[in-house]
C-alpha positions as CSV (number, residue, x, y, z in Angstrom):
1,M,74.8,100.2,121.2
2,R,78.1,98.5,122.1
3,E,77.8,95.8,119.5
4,N,77.0,98.4,116.9
5,G,80.0,100.4,117.9
6,Q,82.3,97.4,117.8
7,K,81.3,96.3,114.3
8,P,82.3,99.6,112.6
9,K,85.6,99.6,114.4
10,R,86.6,96.2,113.0
11,S,85.4,97.1,109.4
12,A,87.2,100.5,109.7
13,K,90.5,98.8,110.6
14,K,90.2,96.4,107.6
15,T,89.3,99.1,105.2
16,Y,92.1,101.3,106.6
17,Q,94.8,98.6,106.2
18,A,93.9,97.8,102.6
19,P,94.0,101.3,101.1
20,Q,97.3,102.0,102.9
21,A,98.9,98.9,101.2
22,K,97.5,100.0,97.8
23,K,98.6,103.6,98.3
24,V,102.2,102.4,99.1
25,R,102.3,100.5,95.9
26,V,100.9,103.3,93.8
27,T,103.3,105.8,95.3
28,S,106.3,103.5,94.7
29,R,105.2,103.2,91.0
30,K,104.7,106.9,90.7
31,E,108.1,107.6,92.2
32,K,109.8,105.2,89.7
33,F,108.0,106.9,86.9
34,L,109.1,110.3,88.1
35,E,112.6,109.1,88.5
36,Q,112.6,107.9,84.8
37,L,111.2,111.3,83.7
38,L,113.9,113.2,85.7
39,K,116.7,110.9,84.3
40,I,115.5,111.7,80.7
């Protein structure tokens, strides 16, 4: 039971870190796009 519980935690951490980094890049791109639209 403990080994099964430890494995998901490690995978969850890796999957949680990757999406966050991608989300930050996407938000920064969207923000730049919105800024350009607002400037026009």
